KOLZA-383180 format. One line per 10 residues: number of its first residue (from 0); their letters; for each residue x, y, z of N, C-alpha, C. Coordinates in steps of 0.02 Angstrom, whole numbers, plus 50000, padded with zeros to 5 digits. Example, Ala and Ser with C-alpha at 12.3 -4.5 7.8 and 13.67 -1.06 7.14 Angstrom:
<nodes>
0	as	50660:49716:50390:50615:49775:50390:50660:49835:50390  50642:49888:50354:50684:49947:50357:50645:50002:50394 $
</nodes>
This chain:
<nodes>
0	xxxxxxxxxx	50051:49938:49996:50003:49994:50001:50049:50072:50002  50030:50119:49967:50057:50175:49958:50023:50219:49986  50049:50283:50007:50026:50340:50040:50043:50394:50022  50012:50455:50018:50024:50514:49994:50015:50575:50045  50054:50623:50065:50018:50690:50105:49986:50753:50051  49946:50788:50091:49914:50836:50054:49921:50897:50119  49946:50955:50116:49927:51010:50136:49862:51026:50150  49836:51043:50219:49778:51071:50236:49778:51103:50296  49724:51128:50323:49712:51182:50377:49654:51145:50416  49679:51149:50490:49630:51119:50555:49603:51187:50577 $
10	xxxxxxxxxx	49546:51185:50588:49501:51248:50612:49475:51217:50673  49496:51230:50738:49466:51212:50803:49421:51264:50842  49366:51244:50868:49336:51300:50893:49327:51277:50959  49344:51311:51016:49340:51277:51092:49284:51325:51132  49231:51294:51143:49183:51331:51174:49144:51296:51235  49099:51321:51270:49065:51276:51330:48998:51239:51296  48982:51196:51326:48926:51157:51291:48843:51180:51301  48865:51217:51340:48796:51264:51356:48790:51343:51297  48842:51349:51273:48833:51404:51224:48785:51388:51173  48737:51448:51159:48687:51430:51098:48686:51487:51056 $
20	xxxxxxxxxx	48648:51460:50998:48646:51508:50937:48577:51514:50907  48532:51551:50933:48447:51552:50913:48431:51480:50943  48434:51460:51004:48404:51411:51055:48421:51349:51030  48494:51350:50978:48518:51283:50963:48590:51289:50997  48623:51225:51011:48702:51214:51028:48738:51265:50978  48772:51299:50988:48839:51320:50948:48868:51268:50929  48890:51212:50950:48935:51159:50931:48903:51134:50857  48833:51114:50868:48804:51081:50817:48789:51137:50762  48763:51193:50781:48773:51247:50720:48825:51252:50682  48892:51257:50700:48948:51232:50662:48943:51194:50609 $
30	xxxxxxxxxx	48950:51125:50657:48941:51073:50602:48883:51083:50545  48828:51095:50557:48777:51099:50506:48808:51154:50467  48843:51206:50480:48863:51264:50428:48917:51215:50388  48954:51188:50418:49011:51156:50390:48992:51118:50331  48939:51065:50345:48905:51028:50304:48882:51059:50243  48837:51108:50261:48810:51165:50215:48858:51204:50157  48935:51220:50198:48968:51230:50157:49012:51191:50107  48993:51112:50127:49024:51078:50077:49107:51050:50110  49113:51070:50157:49175:51045:50197:49200:50982:50188  49269:50953:50192:49263:50875:50208:49237:50845:50264 $
40	xxxxxxxxxx	49239:50876:50325:49210:50837:50377:49212:50892:50438  49164:50869:50499:49179:50906:50558:49156:50870:50609  49188:50863:50660:49177:50837:50724:49164:50859:50791  49130:50845:50843:49113:50885:50901:49150:50828:50965  49192:50851:50989:49224:50827:51043:49206:50858:51106  49176:50800:51150:49157:50835:51218:49215:50824:51275  49232:50889:51311:49283:50870:51351:49251:50843:51429  49296:50823:51476:49274:50801:51532:49283:50870:51586  49338:50887:51568:49353:50945:51612:49395:50988:51573  49400:51060:51608:49417:51120:51580:49404:51189:51601 $
50	xxxxxxxxxx	49437:51227:51580:49439:51299:51608:49460:51350:51542  49436:51409:51545:49438:51459:51489:49457:51523:51509  49429:51575:51475:49461:51649:51500:49433:51666:51561  49384:51636:51595:49354:51652:51649:49399:51624:51708  49440:51577:51692:49473:51552:51750:49438:51497:51799  49383:51466:51764:49340:51427:51815:49350:51363:51770  49370:51325:51817:49367:51236:51802:49304:51217:51815  49279:51182:51764:49215:51141:51743:49235:51068:51744  49201:51027:51771:49222:50966:51783:49150:50927:51791  49160:50848:51773:49094:50794:51788:49113:50772:51834 $
60	xxxxxxxxxx	49163:50779:51864:49180:50744:51942:49141:50779:52000  49120:50839:51978:49063:50875:52043:48991:50879:52016  48964:50843:52031:48891:50853:52014:48879:50927:52005  48877:50977:52050:48852:51035:52036:48899:51074:51978  48954:51054:51966:48990:51071:51910:48982:51041:51845  48940:51002:51828:48934:50960:51773:48894:50999:51706  48882:51048:51724:48848:51107:51676:48914:51145:51648  48906:51161:51587:48959:51208:51551:49011:51181:51536  49025:51115:51509:49087:51089:51498:49124:51105:51438  49181:51093:51429:49221:51112:51356:49205:51052:51303 $
70	xxxxxxxxxx	49184:51097:51259:49168:51061:51181:49228:51094:51138  49255:51036:51079:49292:51073:51034:49263:51046:50976  49252:51085:50938:49237:51068:50852:49300:51075:50796  49309:51018:50783:49366:51019:50734:49348:51011:50658  49369:51049:50612:49357:51042:50543:49421:51034:50516  49420:50991:50453:49484:50988:50410:49469:50990:50347  49509:51040:50311:49496:51048:50241:49548:51083:50206  49544:51113:50151:49595:51155:50112:49596:51228:50151  49661:51244:50135:49660:51305:50177:49602:51368:50152  49600:51349:50089:49559:51409:50058:49491:51412:50072 $
80	xxxxxxxxxx	49448:51339:50082:49391:51316:50094:49388:51345:50178  49432:51325:50204:49436:51344:50290:49427:51421:50291  49463:51459:50263:49473:51519:50267:49404:51556:50247  49377:51531:50194:49304:51541:50174:49249:51554:50213  49264:51491:50251:49210:51477:50303:49214:51513:50363  49270:51540:50394:49289:51576:50450:49238:51642:50457  49219:51676:50406:49156:51729:50408:49100:51696:50465  49077:51635:50437:49026:51606:50470:49030:51611:50553  49081:51594:50563:49092:51593:50643:49094:51652:50663  49118:51710:50635:49113:51791:50652:49043:51792:50663 $
90	xxxxxxxxxx	49005:51789:50619:48927:51787:50634:48903:51772:50681  48907:51719:50718:48883:51695:50773:48923:51715:50838  48958:51752:50826:48984:51796:50896:49009:51736:50951  49056:51709:50918:49070:51646:50958:49116:51669:51004  49114:51658:51078:49163:51695:51135:49213:51645:51156  49219:51593:51116:49264:51527:51134:49324:51539:51098  49394:51508:51096:49445:51507:51059:49448:51472:51001  49469:51504:50942:49475:51487:50879:49537:51480:50861  49548:51407:50829:49623:51419:50805:49624:51385:50739  49687:51397:50704:49704:51389:50635:49772:51361:50641 $
100	xxxxxxxxxx	49777:51288:50626:49842:51267:50607:49841:51212:50551  49916:51233:50521:49912:51202:50454:49944:51122:50477  49909:51085:50430:49925:51004:50452:49948:50973:50388  49944:50911:50392:49963:50869:50325:49912:50815:50332  49880:50805:50276:49824:50748:50273:49861:50693:50246  49850:50618:50287:49875:50543:50255:49834:50537:50208  49834:50499:50154:49794:50465:50117:49826:50403:50091  49806:50348:50106:49833:50287:50082:49797:50264:50024  49829:50265:49974:49825:50239:49912:49802:50166:49901  49737:50139:49872:49734:50072:49855:49695:50047:49925 $
110	xxxxxx	49691:50081:49984:49655:50050:50038:49586:50008:50032  49551:50050:49992:49486:50005:49962:49513:49937:49926  49539:49948:49874:49552:49877:49841:49599:49831:49900  49613:49838:49937:49661:49791:49984:49608:49752:50025  49551:49811:50041:49490:49768:50092:49441:49736:50050  49438:49734:49994:49394:49675:49952:49409:49624:49949 $
</nodes>
């Protein structure tokens, strides 16, 4: 099996699971907008513990603090497509941290042929 790499950009949005946009979770809205924009893929990752700009630790270990847990939305696509998508995040007035990181995508050529 051979493989190749391709330059891409990873967009990560870190927010609280209680953040909403028009009565819907912001993380879900980001995924639906990424899908509508035709981006390659988006995933939501729920954290068990974390803190942000307000320096308050939120954790699942304390029943009273089980609200407002960290969430990361990760989207990977070409730099051009990610850069074109960023203004949609601005429109939602996201208060969390947004990062853009150059990455390499690894593609295994012939992987489907090998599994048949």
